C-alpha positions as CSV (number, residue, x, y, z in Angstrom):
1,M,-56.6,-22.1,53.5
2,S,-54.4,-19.9,51.4
3,K,-54.7,-16.8,53.6
4,N,-52.2,-16.1,56.3
5,I,-54.0,-15.5,59.6
6,T,-52.2,-13.3,62.1
7,L,-53.5,-12.5,65.6
8,I,-52.4,-9.1,66.7
9,A,-52.8,-8.0,70.3
10,A,-51.4,-6.4,73.4
11,A,-51.7,-8.4,76.6
12,G,-50.6,-8.0,80.2
13,Q,-48.4,-10.6,81.8
14,N,-51.5,-12.7,82.8
15,N,-53.0,-12.4,79.3
16,E,-55.2,-9.4,80.2
17,L,-56.6,-7.6,77.2
18,G,-59.1,-5.1,78.5
19,K,-61.9,-4.1,80.9
20,D,-65.3,-2.6,80.2
21,N,-64.5,-2.6,76.4
22,D,-61.4,-0.4,76.9
23,L,-57.7,-0.9,76.9
24,L,-55.8,-1.1,80.2
25,W,-52.8,1.0,79.1
26,H,-51.7,3.7,76.7
27,L,-48.6,2.7,74.8
28,P,-47.9,5.0,71.8
29,D,-45.2,2.7,70.4
30,D,-47.7,-0.2,70.4
31,F,-50.3,1.9,68.5
32,K,-47.6,2.8,66.0
33,R,-46.6,-0.8,65.5
34,F,-50.3,-1.9,65.2
35,K,-50.9,0.8,62.5
36,A,-47.7,-0.1,60.6
37,I,-48.5,-3.8,60.6
38,T,-52.3,-3.6,59.8
39,T,-52.5,-0.6,57.4
40,G,-53.7,-1.7,53.9
41,H,-55.0,-5.0,55.2
42,Y,-58.3,-6.6,56.2
43,I,-58.8,-6.6,60.0
44,I,-61.3,-9.0,61.6
45,M,-62.9,-8.1,64.9
46,G,-65.9,-8.7,67.1
47,R,-68.7,-6.1,67.4
48,K,-67.5,-4.9,70.8
49,T,-64.0,-4.3,69.6
50,F,-65.3,-2.4,66.6
51,E,-67.5,-0.3,69.0
52,S,-64.5,0.5,71.1
53,F,-63.1,2.7,68.3
54,P,-64.3,6.3,67.9
55,K,-64.5,5.6,64.1
56,P,-63.2,3.0,61.7
57,L,-59.4,2.9,61.5
58,P,-58.1,4.5,58.3
59,N,-56.7,2.5,55.4
60,R,-58.0,-0.9,56.6
61,T,-61.0,-3.0,55.6
62,H,-63.0,-3.8,58.8
63,V,-64.7,-7.1,59.0
64,I,-67.1,-7.1,62.0
65,I,-68.5,-10.3,63.5
66,T,-71.9,-10.0,65.1
67,R,-75.0,-12.1,65.7
68,S,-77.2,-9.1,64.9
69,E,-79.1,-9.2,61.6
70,T,-79.5,-5.5,61.5
71,Y,-76.1,-4.2,62.7
72,S,-75.3,-1.0,60.7
73,V,-71.8,0.1,60.0
74,P,-70.1,2.9,58.0
75,D,-69.5,2.3,54.2
76,G,-66.4,0.2,53.6
77,C,-67.0,-2.1,56.6
78,I,-68.2,-5.6,56.2
79,V,-70.6,-7.4,58.6
80,V,-70.7,-11.2,59.0
81,N,-72.1,-13.6,61.5
82,S,-69.2,-16.0,62.0
83,L,-65.4,-16.2,62.1
84,K,-65.4,-18.5,59.1
85,K,-67.5,-16.0,57.0
86,A,-65.2,-13.2,58.2
87,I,-62.1,-15.1,56.8
88,D,-64.0,-16.1,53.7
89,V,-64.7,-12.5,52.7
90,C,-61.0,-11.6,52.9
91,P,-58.8,-11.7,49.8
92,E,-56.9,-14.9,49.0
93,R,-53.1,-15.0,49.4
94,E,-53.0,-12.0,51.8
95,T,-52.3,-11.7,55.4
96,V,-55.5,-11.1,57.4
97,Y,-55.3,-9.6,60.9
98,I,-57.5,-10.7,63.8
99,I,-57.6,-7.8,66.2
100,G,-60.0,-9.0,69.0
101,G,-61.7,-9.4,71.2
102,G,-61.0,-12.2,73.6
103,E,-63.6,-14.6,72.2
104,I,-62.5,-14.1,68.6
105,Y,-58.9,-14.7,69.5
106,K,-59.9,-17.9,71.3
107,Q,-61.8,-19.1,68.3
108,S,-59.0,-18.4,65.9
109,I,-55.7,-19.2,67.7
110,D,-55.7,-22.9,66.6
111,F,-55.7,-22.1,62.8
112,A,-53.6,-18.9,63.0
113,D,-50.1,-18.9,61.4
114,C,-48.6,-16.0,63.4
115,I,-49.2,-14.0,66.6
116,E,-47.9,-10.4,66.9
117,L,-48.1,-9.8,70.6
118,T,-47.1,-6.8,72.6
119,R,-46.5,-8.3,76.1
120,V,-47.1,-5.5,78.7
121,H,-45.0,-6.2,81.8
122,N,-47.5,-5.7,84.5
123,S,-50.7,-7.3,85.8
124,F,-54.0,-5.6,85.5
125,E,-57.7,-6.0,86.5
126,A,-59.4,-7.2,83.4
127,D,-62.6,-8.9,82.1
128,T,-61.2,-9.9,78.7
129,F,-58.2,-12.2,78.1
130,F,-55.9,-13.4,75.3
131,P,-55.8,-17.2,75.1
132,E,-52.8,-19.0,76.5
133,I,-50.0,-19.5,73.9
134,D,-49.0,-23.2,73.9
135,L,-45.2,-23.1,73.5
136,K,-45.3,-26.7,72.3
137,E,-47.2,-25.4,69.2
138,W,-45.7,-21.9,68.9
139,E,-42.2,-20.5,69.0
140,V,-41.0,-16.9,69.5
141,T,-39.1,-15.8,66.3
142,H,-38.6,-12.2,67.3
143,S,-38.5,-10.3,70.6
144,E,-37.8,-6.7,71.2
145,F,-37.9,-5.2,74.7
146,H,-38.9,-1.6,75.4
147,D,-38.4,-0.1,78.9
148,K,-40.9,2.3,80.4
149,D,-40.2,6.0,79.7
150,E,-42.0,9.4,79.8
151,K,-44.6,8.2,77.2
152,H,-44.9,4.6,78.4
153,L,-46.0,3.9,81.9
154,Y,-45.1,0.2,81.6
155,S,-42.3,-1.7,80.0
156,F,-43.3,-4.1,77.2
157,T,-41.9,-6.5,74.6
158,F,-42.9,-6.9,71.0
159,E,-43.1,-10.7,70.3
160,T,-43.6,-12.5,67.1
161,Y,-44.8,-16.2,67.4
162,R,-44.9,-18.6,64.5
163,K,-46.6,-22.0,64.4
164,K,-44.0,-24.8,64.8
165,A,-43.8,-27.0,61.7
């Protein structure tokens, strides 16, 4: 595969991602980082993740995975029925971002090249989780801690993981 596959997520200390199709926290700096990293790229997501947005995210090509044959999306979005097809429709030699949800992350972590994770330093009640990162297979290549402040209720760390050679 000549595409670079990057999982991008924010997860609590117990890998919590969300509950009732919503985020568990509001971290403006995480939103800014997500936007900076994914703008101009293809982003792959499950239907529920797509439906959690008020509208498609600007300046990104949305690839939505659903089993529905009649799922309708705004112009510029692509609908497929499998993760493999989602990756196949993305351009060669480009980084493709997988943005959720939990099941899509679980299906893709084994063949991803990189994980951009915002680790939120708290535990939360959740119904969706990020898969466990096996540190025998992955190594942290960048880590940047941010303390809580007036805009961020929780401290968090931006972490970049790369597959070990």
